[in-house]
N, CA, C and O atoms as a GROMACS GRO file, in nm:
protein
  528
    1MET      N    1 -22.278  -1.337  -1.482
    1MET     CA    2 -22.227  -1.263  -1.372
    1MET      C    3 -22.293  -1.290  -1.224
    1MET      O    4 -22.415  -1.282  -1.229
    2THR      N    5 -22.253  -1.313  -1.126
    2THR     CA    6 -22.303  -1.349  -1.003
    2THR      C    7 -22.328  -1.216  -0.920
    2THR      O    8 -22.430  -1.195  -0.855
    3ALA      N    9 -22.225  -1.134  -0.933
    3ALA     CA   10 -22.243  -0.996  -0.849
    3ALA      C   11 -22.359  -0.909  -0.891
    3ALA      O   12 -22.376  -0.884  -1.011
    4GLN      N   13 -22.437  -0.864  -0.799
    4GLN     CA   14 -22.539  -0.781  -0.815
    4GLN      C   15 -22.493  -0.643  -0.776
    4GLN      O   16 -22.447  -0.623  -0.664
    5ALA      N   17 -22.507  -0.528  -0.882
    5ALA     CA   18 -22.481  -0.385  -0.837
    5ALA      C   19 -22.598  -0.312  -0.800
    5ALA      O   20 -22.708  -0.320  -0.856
    6ASP      N   21 -22.562  -0.227  -0.684
    6ASP     CA   22 -22.672  -0.159  -0.645
    6ASP      C   23 -22.686  -0.009  -0.732
    6ASP      O   24 -22.771   0.077  -0.711
    7HIS      N   25 -22.603  -0.007  -0.811
    7HIS     CA   26 -22.629   0.129  -0.907
    7HIS      C   27 -22.560   0.075  -1.039
    7HIS      O   28 -22.502  -0.032  -1.054
    8LEU      N   29 -22.581   0.176  -1.132
    8LEU     CA   30 -22.507   0.182  -1.265
    8LEU      C   31 -22.384   0.260  -1.257
    8LEU      O   32 -22.388   0.371  -1.203
    9ILE      N   33 -22.269   0.212  -1.310
    9ILE     CA   34 -22.145   0.314  -1.336
    9ILE      C   35 -22.109   0.326  -1.480
    9ILE      O   36 -22.125   0.238  -1.564
   10ASP      N   37 -22.062   0.439  -1.498
   10ASP     CA   38 -22.014   0.451  -1.629
   10ASP      C   39 -21.862   0.396  -1.658
   10ASP      O   40 -21.762   0.467  -1.643
   11ALA      N   41 -21.859   0.290  -1.692
   11ALA     CA   42 -21.727   0.198  -1.727
   11ALA      C   43 -21.643   0.272  -1.803
   11ALA      O   44 -21.531   0.285  -1.754
   12GLY      N   45 -21.661   0.324  -1.905
   12GLY     CA   46 -21.578   0.412  -1.984
   12GLY      C   47 -21.529   0.527  -1.915
   12GLY      O   48 -21.414   0.568  -1.932
   13LEU      N   49 -21.605   0.577  -1.842
   13LEU     CA   50 -21.535   0.712  -1.764
   13LEU      C   51 -21.445   0.656  -1.644
   13LEU      O   52 -21.342   0.711  -1.606
   14LEU      N   53 -21.503   0.526  -1.584
   14LEU     CA   54 -21.424   0.490  -1.465
   14LEU      C   55 -21.267   0.422  -1.518
   14LEU      O   56 -21.167   0.426  -1.446
   15LEU      N   57 -21.270   0.370  -1.637
   15LEU     CA   58 -21.143   0.286  -1.679
   15LEU      C   59 -21.064   0.326  -1.782
   15LEU      O   60 -20.945   0.296  -1.783
   16LEU      N   61 -21.127   0.406  -1.890
   16LEU     CA   62 -21.058   0.435  -2.018
   16LEU      C   63 -20.962   0.532  -1.979
   16LEU      O   64 -20.990   0.622  -1.901
   17ASP      N   65 -20.846   0.517  -2.032
   17ASP     CA   66 -20.712   0.592  -2.018
   17ASP      C   67 -20.669   0.583  -1.890
   17ASP      O   68 -20.593   0.676  -1.867
   18ARG      N   69 -20.684   0.514  -1.797
   18ARG     CA   70 -20.607   0.480  -1.663
   18ARG      C   71 -20.493   0.396  -1.696
   18ARG      O   72 -20.487   0.324  -1.795
   19GLN      N   73 -20.402   0.408  -1.608
   19GLN     CA   74 -20.281   0.345  -1.612
   19GLN      C   75 -20.316   0.200  -1.553
   19GLN      O   76 -20.392   0.185  -1.457
   20VAL      N   77 -20.249   0.089  -1.624
   20VAL     CA   78 -20.261  -0.043  -1.565
   20VAL      C   79 -20.132  -0.081  -1.492
   20VAL      O   80 -20.026  -0.076  -1.556
   21VAL      N   81 -20.132  -0.112  -1.383
   21VAL     CA   82 -20.024  -0.166  -1.334
   21VAL      C   83 -20.005  -0.313  -1.270
   21VAL      O   84 -20.107  -0.370  -1.233
   22ASP      N   85 -19.904  -0.366  -1.256
   22ASP     CA   86 -19.898  -0.525  -1.239
   22ASP      C   87 -19.894  -0.530  -1.064
   22ASP      O   88 -19.908  -0.432  -0.991
   23CYS      N   89 -19.874  -0.646  -1.025
   23CYS     CA   90 -19.888  -0.676  -0.902
   23CYS      C   91 -19.745  -0.642  -0.837
   23CYS      O   92 -19.723  -0.695  -0.728
   24ASN      N   93 -19.649  -0.561  -0.891
   24ASN     CA   94 -19.532  -0.536  -0.844
   24ASN      C   95 -19.528  -0.387  -0.868
   24ASN      O   96 -19.421  -0.326  -0.860
   25GLU      N   97 -19.647  -0.324  -0.898
   25GLU     CA   98 -19.655  -0.176  -0.910
   25GLU      C   99 -19.577  -0.131  -1.036
   25GLU      O  100 -19.529  -0.018  -1.041
   26ARG      N  101 -19.562  -0.223  -1.144
   26ARG     CA  102 -19.487  -0.170  -1.264
   26ARG      C  103 -19.597  -0.153  -1.328
   26ARG      O  104 -19.704  -0.208  -1.302
   27GLN      N  105 -19.566  -0.046  -1.446
   27GLN     CA  106 -19.658  -0.012  -1.544
   27GLN      C  107 -19.660  -0.113  -1.664
   27GLN      O  108 -19.562  -0.173  -1.708
   28VAL      N  109 -19.795  -0.121  -1.710
   28VAL     CA  110 -19.803  -0.229  -1.798
   28VAL      C  111 -19.858  -0.174  -1.920
   28VAL      O  112 -19.801  -0.198  -2.027
   29ALA      N  113 -19.971  -0.097  -1.918
   29ALA     CA  114 -20.031  -0.002  -2.034
   29ALA      C  115 -20.127   0.090  -1.979
   29ALA      O  116 -20.146   0.117  -1.861
   30LYS      N  117 -20.183   0.133  -2.078
   30LYS     CA  118 -20.321   0.222  -2.049
   30LYS      C  119 -20.428   0.156  -2.093
   30LYS      O  120 -20.416   0.068  -2.178
   31VAL      N  121 -20.553   0.190  -2.038
   31VAL     CA  122 -20.669   0.114  -2.061
   31VAL      C  123 -20.708   0.164  -2.209
   31VAL      O  124 -20.704   0.287  -2.208
   32ASP      N  125 -20.733   0.129  -2.299
   32ASP     CA  126 -20.759   0.189  -2.453
   32ASP      C  127 -20.890   0.154  -2.471
   32ASP      O  128 -20.947   0.236  -2.543
   33ASP      N  129 -20.961   0.065  -2.434
   33ASP     CA  130 -21.082  -0.001  -2.467
   33ASP      C  131 -21.132  -0.105  -2.371
   33ASP      O  132 -21.062  -0.164  -2.288
   34LEU      N  133 -21.249  -0.120  -2.390
   34LEU     CA  134 -21.319  -0.237  -2.298
   34LEU      C  135 -21.387  -0.322  -2.393
   34LEU      O  136 -21.441  -0.287  -2.499
   35GLU      N  137 -21.377  -0.454  -2.336
   35GLU     CA  138 -21.463  -0.559  -2.404
   35GLU      C  139 -21.572  -0.582  -2.304
   35GLU      O  140 -21.556  -0.604  -2.184
   36ILE      N  141 -21.704  -0.571  -2.380
   36ILE     CA  142 -21.826  -0.566  -2.298
   36ILE      C  143 -21.888  -0.736  -2.345
   36ILE      O  144 -21.861  -0.804  -2.445
   37ALA      N  145 -21.966  -0.761  -2.242
   37ALA     CA  146 -22.043  -0.889  -2.280
   37ALA      C  147 -22.182  -0.866  -2.204
   37ALA      O  148 -22.190  -0.763  -2.137
   38PHE      N  149 -22.271  -0.934  -2.207
   38PHE     CA  150 -22.416  -0.914  -2.179
   38PHE      C  151 -22.463  -1.050  -2.099
   38PHE      O  152 -22.444  -1.163  -2.144
   39ASP      N  153 -22.521  -1.023  -1.983
   39ASP     CA  154 -22.571  -1.151  -1.881
   39ASP      C  155 -22.713  -1.196  -1.943
   39ASP      O  156 -22.757  -1.142  -2.044
   40ALA      N  157 -22.762  -1.269  -1.894
   40ALA     CA  158 -22.898  -1.333  -1.935
   40ALA      C  159 -22.994  -1.245  -1.934
   40ALA      O  160 -23.085  -1.271  -2.014
   41ASP      N  161 -23.008  -1.136  -1.863
   41ASP     CA  162 -23.102  -1.035  -1.878
   41ASP      C  163 -23.068  -0.916  -1.960
   41ASP      O  164 -23.143  -0.819  -1.975
   42GLY      N  165 -22.959  -0.930  -2.009
   42GLY     CA  166 -22.944  -0.802  -2.115
   42GLY      C  167 -22.821  -0.703  -2.065
   42GLY      O  168 -22.754  -0.633  -2.142
   43ARG      N  169 -22.805  -0.709  -1.930
   43ARG     CA  170 -22.712  -0.593  -1.857
   43ARG      C  171 -22.564  -0.623  -1.909
   43ARG      O  172 -22.501  -0.729  -1.899
   44PRO      N  173 -22.528  -0.516  -1.960
   44PRO     CA  174 -22.376  -0.517  -2.015
   44PRO      C  175 -22.273  -0.524  -1.870
   44PRO      O  176 -22.302  -0.471  -1.762
   45TYR      N  177 -22.175  -0.585  -1.893
   45TYR     CA  178 -22.045  -0.584  -1.799
   45TYR      C  179 -21.935  -0.596  -1.875
   45TYR      O  180 -21.938  -0.656  -1.982
   46VAL      N  181 -21.812  -0.530  -1.817
   46VAL     CA  182 -21.690  -0.570  -1.855
   46VAL      C  183 -21.613  -0.695  -1.845
   46VAL      O  184 -21.598  -0.744  -1.733
   47ILE      N  185 -21.563  -0.751  -1.944
   47ILE     CA  186 -21.517  -0.878  -1.913
   47ILE      C  187 -21.347  -0.851  -1.957
   47ILE      O  188 -21.263  -0.926  -1.906
   48ALA      N  189 -21.307  -0.758  -2.039
   48ALA     CA  190 -21.165  -0.755  -2.029
   48ALA      C  191 -21.139  -0.609  -2.066
   48ALA      O  192 -21.223  -0.532  -2.112
   49ILE      N  193 -21.006  -0.582  -2.040
   49ILE     CA  194 -20.947  -0.446  -2.068
   49ILE      C  195 -20.861  -0.480  -2.204
   49ILE      O  196 -20.787  -0.577  -2.218
   50LEU      N  197 -20.888  -0.382  -2.300
   50LEU     CA  198 -20.808  -0.384  -2.428
   50LEU      C  199 -20.701  -0.272  -2.420
   50LEU      O  200 -20.726  -0.159  -2.380
   51CYS      N  201 -20.589  -0.311  -2.459
   51CYS     CA  202 -20.448  -0.237  -2.463
   51CYS      C  203 -20.407  -0.210  -2.588
   51CYS      O  204 -20.430  -0.295  -2.674
   52GLY      N  205 -20.343  -0.099  -2.621
   52GLY     CA  206 -20.238  -0.087  -2.722
   52GLY      C  207 -20.292  -0.041  -2.858
   52GLY      O  208 -20.414  -0.045  -2.874
   53PRO      N  209 -20.213   0.001  -2.954
   53PRO     CA  210 -20.272   0.068  -3.061
   53PRO      C  211 -20.363   0.002  -3.143
   53PRO      O  212 -20.422   0.066  -3.230
   54GLY      N  213 -20.383  -0.113  -3.129
   54GLY     CA  214 -20.504  -0.215  -3.195
   54GLY      C  215 -20.632  -0.177  -3.138
   54GLY      O  216 -20.737  -0.187  -3.201
   55ALA      N  217 -20.623  -0.121  -2.986
   55ALA     CA  218 -20.751  -0.110  -2.936
   55ALA      C  219 -20.768   0.042  -2.934
   55ALA      O  220 -20.882   0.087  -2.933
   56TYR      N  221 -20.653   0.132  -2.934
   56TYR     CA  222 -20.678   0.281  -2.920
   56TYR      C  223 -20.687   0.328  -3.065
   56TYR      O  224 -20.750   0.432  -3.079
   57GLY      N  225 -20.641   0.275  -3.169
   57GLY     CA  226 -20.669   0.323  -3.303
   57GLY      C  227 -20.796   0.342  -3.350
   57GLY      O  228 -20.815   0.435  -3.428
   58PRO      N  229 -20.907   0.256  -3.310
   58PRO     CA  230 -21.040   0.252  -3.355
   58PRO      C  231 -21.128   0.400  -3.270
   58PRO      O  232 -21.231   0.458  -3.306
   59ARG      N  233 -21.044   0.424  -3.158
   59ARG     CA  234 -21.109   0.536  -3.087
   59ARG      C  235 -21.071   0.671  -3.164
   59ARG      O  236 -21.148   0.766  -3.180
   60LEU      N  237 -20.959   0.665  -3.202
   60LEU     CA  238 -20.912   0.793  -3.300
   60LEU      C  239 -21.010   0.826  -3.404
   60LEU      O  240 -21.057   0.940  -3.412
   61ARG      N  241 -21.041   0.741  -3.478
   61ARG     CA  242 -21.132   0.747  -3.598
   61ARG      C  243 -21.044   0.813  -3.683
   61ARG      O  244 -20.931   0.854  -3.655
   62GLY      N  245 -21.118   0.824  -3.819
   62GLY     CA  246 -21.051   0.907  -3.929
   62GLY      C  247 -20.929   0.821  -3.964
   62GLY      O  248 -20.899   0.705  -3.936
   63ARG      N  249 -20.865   0.928  -4.043
   63ARG     CA  250 -20.725   0.900  -4.123
   63ARG      C  251 -20.619   0.850  -4.003
   63ARG      O  252 -20.554   0.746  -4.018
   64ILE      N  253 -20.609   0.923  -3.896
   64ILE     CA  254 -20.500   0.897  -3.787
   64ILE      C  255 -20.533   0.760  -3.744
   64ILE      O  256 -20.450   0.669  -3.744
   65GLY      N  257 -20.647   0.748  -3.708
   65GLY     CA  258 -20.684   0.609  -3.659
   65GLY      C  259 -20.644   0.497  -3.746
   65GLY      O  260 -20.584   0.395  -3.711
   66ARG      N  261 -20.679   0.525  -3.855
   66ARG     CA  262 -20.654   0.403  -3.977
   66ARG      C  263 -20.496   0.390  -3.980
   66ARG      O  264 -20.445   0.279  -3.996
   67TRP      N  265 -20.413   0.512  -3.965
   67TRP     CA  266 -20.298   0.500  -3.972
   67TRP      C  267 -20.231   0.429  -3.839
   67TRP      O  268 -20.148   0.341  -3.861
   68VAL      N  269 -20.258   0.459  -3.723
   68VAL     CA  270 -20.226   0.380  -3.605
   68VAL      C  271 -20.246   0.224  -3.611
   68VAL      O  272 -20.161   0.144  -3.572
   69ILE      N  273 -20.354   0.193  -3.660
   69ILE     CA  274 -20.385   0.071  -3.694
   69ILE      C  275 -20.281  -0.011  -3.798
   69ILE      O  276 -20.213  -0.112  -3.780
   70ALA      N  277 -20.295   0.070  -3.909
   70ALA     CA  278 -20.202  -0.011  -4.012
   70ALA      C  279 -20.040  -0.022  -3.952
   70ALA      O  280 -19.971  -0.123  -3.969
   71ILE      N  281 -19.999   0.084  -3.889
   71ILE     CA  282 -19.877   0.068  -3.860
   71ILE      C  283 -19.852  -0.037  -3.720
   71ILE      O  284 -19.745  -0.097  -3.709
   72TRP      N  285 -19.934  -0.050  -3.643
   72TRP     CA  286 -19.939  -0.154  -3.557
   72TRP      C  287 -19.946  -0.282  -3.622
   72TRP      O  288 -19.868  -0.371  -3.585
   73ARG      N  289 -20.030  -0.303  -3.715
   73ARG     CA  290 -20.044  -0.433  -3.776
   73ARG      C  291 -19.933  -0.474  -3.836
   73ARG      O  292 -19.912  -0.595  -3.848
   74ARG      N  293 -19.835  -0.370  -3.886
   74ARG     CA  294 -19.718  -0.389  -3.981
   74ARG      C  295 -19.622  -0.428  -3.882
   74ARG      O  296 -19.539  -0.515  -3.912
   75LEU      N  297 -19.621  -0.367  -3.752
   75LEU     CA  298 -19.505  -0.392  -3.667
   75LEU      C  299 -19.526  -0.505  -3.567
   75LEU      O  300 -19.435  -0.542  -3.493
   76HIS      N  301 -19.646  -0.559  -3.566
   76HIS     CA  302 -19.689  -0.661  -3.462
   76HIS      C  303 -19.634  -0.798  -3.527
   76HIS      O  304 -19.637  -0.820  -3.648
   77PRO      N  305 -19.588  -0.880  -3.439
   77PRO     CA  306 -19.523  -1.007  -3.444
   77PRO      C  307 -19.629  -1.116  -3.530
   77PRO      O  308 -19.597  -1.198  -3.616
   78ALA      N  309 -19.749  -1.089  -3.480
   78ALA     CA  310 -19.867  -1.172  -3.519
   78ALA      C  311 -19.906  -1.162  -3.662
   78ALA      O  312 -19.911  -1.047  -3.705
   79VAL      N  313 -19.934  -1.259  -3.746
   79VAL     CA  314 -19.990  -1.247  -3.872
   79VAL      C  315 -20.130  -1.147  -3.867
   79VAL      O  316 -20.139  -1.047  -3.940
   80ASP      N  317 -20.217  -1.180  -3.791
   80ASP     CA  318 -20.366  -1.125  -3.773
   80ASP      C  319 -20.367  -1.091  -3.619
   80ASP      O  320 -20.423  -1.158  -3.533
   81PRO      N  321 -20.292  -0.969  -3.600
   81PRO     CA  322 -20.308  -0.940  -3.439
   81PRO      C  323 -20.434  -0.895  -3.393
   81PRO      O  324 -20.506  -0.825  -3.464
   82GLU      N  325 -20.465  -0.931  -3.276
   82GLU     CA  326 -20.575  -0.862  -3.186
   82GLU      C  327 -20.527  -0.775  -3.086
   82GLU      O  328 -20.410  -0.786  -3.049
   83PRO      N  329 -20.615  -0.676  -3.028
   83PRO     CA  330 -20.555  -0.596  -2.916
   83PRO      C  331 -20.528  -0.682  -2.799
   83PRO      O  332 -20.596  -0.780  -2.766
   84ALA      N  333 -20.419  -0.636  -2.737
   84ALA     CA  334 -20.391  -0.711  -2.603
   84ALA      C  335 -20.502  -0.696  -2.525
   84ALA      O  336 -20.566  -0.591  -2.518
   85ARG      N  337 -20.533  -0.816  -2.454
   85ARG     CA  338 -20.640  -0.844  -2.375
   85ARG      C  339 -20.614  -0.867  -2.233
   85ARG      O  340 -20.534  -0.959  -2.211
   86ILE      N  341 -20.666  -0.803  -2.123
   86ILE     CA  342 -20.630  -0.844  -2.004
   86ILE      C  343 -20.779  -0.859  -1.921
   86ILE      O  344 -20.858  -0.766  -1.907
   87PRO      N  345 -20.799  -1.009  -1.867
   87PRO     CA  346 -20.928  -1.045  -1.851
   87PRO      C  347 -20.943  -0.951  -1.702
   87PRO      O  348 -20.850  -0.909  -1.634
   88MET      N  349 -21.079  -0.936  -1.680
   88MET     CA  350 -21.106  -0.864  -1.543
   88MET      C  351 -21.091  -0.938  -1.429
   88MET      O  352 -21.096  -0.889  -1.316
   89THR      N  353 -21.070  -1.074  -1.458
   89THR     CA  354 -21.060  -1.172  -1.327
   89THR      C  355 -20.893  -1.114  -1.291
   89THR      O  356 -20.859  -1.117  -1.173
   90ALA      N  357 -20.828  -1.080  -1.359
   90ALA     CA  358 -20.690  -1.038  -1.322
   90ALA      C  359 -20.689  -0.913  -1.244
   90ALA      O  360 -20.586  -0.881  -1.184
   91VAL      N  361 -20.801  -0.835  -1.240
   91VAL     CA  362 -20.773  -0.701  -1.178
   91VAL      C  363 -20.846  -0.707  -1.044
   91VAL      O  364 -20.961  -0.742  -1.021
   92THR      N  365 -20.744  -0.660  -0.954
   92THR     CA  366 -20.770  -0.656  -0.786
   92THR      C  367 -20.826  -0.515  -0.745
   92THR      O  368 -20.902  -0.507  -0.649
   93LYS      N  369 -20.789  -0.398  -0.820
   93LYS     CA  370 -20.830  -0.284  -0.746
   93LYS      C  371 -20.845  -0.175  -0.857
   93LYS      O  372 -20.758  -0.156  -0.942
   94ILE      N  373 -20.945  -0.113  -0.852
   94ILE     CA  374 -20.949   0.004  -0.950
   94ILE      C  375 -20.952   0.150  -0.868
   94ILE      O  376 -21.054   0.189  -0.812
   95ASP      N  377 -20.852   0.210  -0.868
   95ASP     CA  378 -20.829   0.366  -0.820
   95ASP      C  379 -20.802   0.464  -0.929
   95ASP      O  380 -20.868   0.483  -1.032
   96SER      N  381 -20.701   0.519  -0.890
   96SER     CA  382 -20.630   0.612  -0.990
   96SER      C  383 -20.576   0.533  -1.111
   96SER      O  384 -20.564   0.580  -1.224
   97ALA      N  385 -20.545   0.400  -1.071
   97ALA     CA  386 -20.494   0.306  -1.171
   97ALA      C  387 -20.570   0.171  -1.150
   97ALA      O  388 -20.640   0.143  -1.052
   98VAL      N  389 -20.543   0.092  -1.261
   98VAL     CA  390 -20.605  -0.034  -1.259
   98VAL      C  391 -20.492  -0.151  -1.214
   98VAL      O  392 -20.398  -0.178  -1.288
   99HIS      N  393 -20.513  -0.214  -1.091
   99HIS     CA  394 -20.422  -0.290  -1.048
   99HIS      C  395 -20.440  -0.429  -1.070
   99HIS      O  396 -20.550  -0.482  -1.058
  100LEU      N  397 -20.332  -0.494  -1.104
  100LEU     CA  398 -20.337  -0.641  -1.140
  100LEU      C  399 -20.303  -0.752  -1.048
  100LEU      O  400 -20.231  -0.719  -0.954
  101SER      N  401 -20.336  -0.862  -1.053
  101SER     CA  402 -20.295  -0.976  -0.966
  101SER      C  403 -20.169  -1.056  -1.029
  101SER      O  404 -20.116  -1.150  -0.970
  102VAL      N  405 -20.133  -1.014  -1.138
  102VAL     CA  406 -20.008  -1.080  -1.225
  102VAL      C  407 -19.919  -0.995  -1.262
  102VAL      O  408 -19.950  -0.876  -1.271
  103PRO      N  409 -19.804  -1.034  -1.288
  103PRO     CA  410 -19.683  -0.954  -1.324
  103PRO      C  411 -19.722  -0.918  -1.478
  103PRO      O  412 -19.809  -0.973  -1.545
  104ARG      N  413 -19.634  -0.807  -1.519
  104ARG     CA  414 -19.671  -0.762  -1.648
  104ARG      C  415 -19.622  -0.855  -1.756
  104ARG      O  416 -19.663  -0.851  -1.872
  105THR      N  417 -19.535  -0.935  -1.714
  105THR     CA  418 -19.481  -1.038  -1.847
  105THR      C  419 -19.589  -1.147  -1.854
  105THR      O  420 -19.572  -1.231  -1.942
  106ALA      N  421 -19.693  -1.158  -1.780
  106ALA     CA  422 -19.787  -1.270  -1.785
  106ALA      C  423 -19.906  -1.195  -1.874
  106ALA      O  424 -20.010  -1.257  -1.892
  107THR      N  425 -19.895  -1.082  -1.922
  107THR     CA  426 -20.013  -1.008  -1.989
  107THR      C  427 -19.937  -0.996  -2.147
  107THR      O  428 -19.818  -1.002  -2.177
  108ALA      N  429 -20.060  -0.976  -2.232
  108ALA     CA  430 -20.027  -0.993  -2.384
  108ALA      C  431 -19.995  -0.832  -2.414
  108ALA      O  432 -19.972  -0.791  -2.528
  109ALA      N  433 -19.996  -0.739  -2.286
  109ALA     CA  434 -20.009  -0.596  -2.340
  109ALA      C  435 -19.856  -0.552  -2.372
  109ALA      O  436 -19.826  -0.442  -2.418
  110ILE      N  437 -19.769  -0.647  -2.341
  110ILE     CA  438 -19.628  -0.589  -2.355
  110ILE      C  439 -19.553  -0.653  -2.481
  110ILE      O  440 -19.434  -0.625  -2.495
  111VAL      N  441 -19.617  -0.737  -2.574
  111VAL     CA  442 -19.578  -0.785  -2.691
  111VAL      C  443 -19.521  -0.690  -2.760
  111VAL      O  444 -19.404  -0.706  -2.792
  112LEU      N  445 -19.576  -0.592  -2.792
  112LEU     CA  446 -19.511  -0.506  -2.902
  112LEU      C  447 -19.389  -0.426  -2.818
  112LEU      O  448 -19.286  -0.408  -2.884
  113ASP      N  449 -19.388  -0.379  -2.691
  113ASP     CA  450 -19.259  -0.348  -2.652
  113ASP      C  451 -19.146  -0.433  -2.635
  113ASP      O  452 -19.032  -0.386  -2.624
  114ARG      N  453 -19.176  -0.593  -2.631
  114ARG     CA  454 -19.083  -0.714  -2.631
  114ARG      C  455 -19.044  -0.679  -2.777
  114ARG      O  456 -18.926  -0.647  -2.779
  115TRP      N  457 -19.093  -0.674  -2.881
  115TRP     CA  458 -19.043  -0.681  -2.998
  115TRP      C  459 -18.966  -0.563  -3.030
  115TRP      O  460 -18.860  -0.574  -3.092
  116ALA      N  461 -19.006  -0.464  -2.996
  116ALA     CA  462 -18.933  -0.307  -3.012
  116ALA      C  463 -18.783  -0.324  -2.949
  116ALA      O  464 -18.677  -0.298  -3.007
  117GLU      N  465 -18.801  -0.382  -2.796
  117GLU     CA  466 -18.675  -0.394  -2.746
  117GLU      C  467 -18.574  -0.490  -2.808
  117GLU      O  468 -18.453  -0.463  -2.812
  118GLU      N  469 -18.632  -0.616  -2.863
  118GLU     CA  470 -18.560  -0.698  -2.939
  118GLU      C  471 -18.491  -0.654  -3.055
  118GLU      O  472 -18.370  -0.661  -3.074
  119HIS      N  473 -18.589  -0.603  -3.144
  119HIS     CA  474 -18.541  -0.553  -3.293
  119HIS      C  475 -18.488  -0.407  -3.303
  119HIS      O  476 -18.418  -0.379  -3.400
  120ILE      N  477 -18.514  -0.324  -3.220
  120ILE     CA  478 -18.453  -0.172  -3.224
  120ILE      C  479 -18.366  -0.149  -3.118
  120ILE      O  480 -18.248  -0.118  -3.133
  121VAL      N  481 -18.431  -0.165  -2.991
  121VAL     CA  482 -18.339  -0.112  -2.883
  121VAL      C  483 -18.199  -0.192  -2.861
  121VAL      O  484 -18.089  -0.143  -2.836
  122ALA      N  485 -18.230  -0.320  -2.876
  122ALA     CA  486 -18.103  -0.398  -2.862
  122ALA      C  487 -17.993  -0.383  -2.950
  122ALA      O  488 -17.882  -0.432  -2.928
  123ARG      N  489 -18.026  -0.310  -3.057
  123ARG     CA  490 -17.917  -0.278  -3.180
  123ARG      C  491 -17.841  -0.161  -3.144
  123ARG      O  492 -17.728  -0.145  -3.190
  124ILE      N  493 -17.897  -0.074  -3.062
  124ILE     CA  494 -17.826   0.047  -3.025
  124ILE      C  495 -17.706   0.028  -2.938
  124ILE      O  496 -17.711  -0.047  -2.841
  125PRO      N  497 -17.586   0.099  -2.974
  125PRO     CA  498 -17.459   0.068  -2.895
  125PRO      C  499 -17.480   0.087  -2.750
  125PRO      O  500 -17.529   0.192  -2.709
  126GLY      N  501 -17.449   0.001  -2.676
  126GLY     CA  502 -17.463   0.051  -2.526
  126GLY      C  503 -17.597   0.037  -2.457
  126GLY      O  504 -17.632   0.091  -2.352
  127ALA      N  505 -17.667  -0.048  -2.536
  127ALA     CA  506 -17.830  -0.071  -2.478
  127ALA      C  507 -17.842  -0.184  -2.423
  127ALA      O  508 -17.942  -0.212  -2.357
  128GLY      N  509 -17.731  -0.275  -2.444
  128GLY     CA  510 -17.738  -0.411  -2.381
  128GLY      C  511 -17.739  -0.420  -2.246
  128GLY      O  512 -17.682  -0.338  -2.174
  129LYS      N  513 -17.817  -0.539  -2.192
  129LYS     CA  514 -17.823  -0.548  -2.064
  129LYS      C  515 -17.683  -0.574  -1.993
  129LYS      O  516 -17.604  -0.657  -2.038
  130GLY      N  517 -17.658  -0.501  -1.883
  130GLY     CA  518 -17.533  -0.528  -1.803
  130GLY      C  519 -17.409  -0.446  -1.861
  130GLY      O  520 -17.300  -0.452  -1.805
  131GLU      N  521 -17.431  -0.366  -1.977
  131GLU     CA  522 -17.320  -0.295  -2.029
  131GLU      C  523 -17.357  -0.136  -1.945
  131GLU      O  524 -17.467  -0.093  -1.909
  132ALA      N  525 -17.230  -0.079  -1.932
  132ALA     CA  526 -17.217   0.057  -1.870
  132ALA      C  527 -17.214   0.155  -1.973
  132ALA      O  528 -17.204   0.274  -1.945
   0.00000   0.00000   0.00000
């Protein structure tokens, strides 16, 4: 990391549970966890935002957290899924939301949404695109 911070910030307080929006101001996800790395001097910095049940489940802990993770793994299209990861290089601004420089379709955060749309919502009568 090349940027030098004048002060320390609480990344969890600043980022966790904030809405993530894409470059078109469309909702992508919520920040459920953070991926942290350490520089050569041992200082931590955030390298990615983690989203979805795979990131949120461990925060819940206990039986409910295990259930959330188990259901997410069962419904996820990947065999061994990882939480959706949005690199901090895609973040352009942080205010009341986390703003991205890419469209939501360029993120892995909507994989489960796509699956649900294809396998559940599309089968509902009248839910097809272009149907009134």
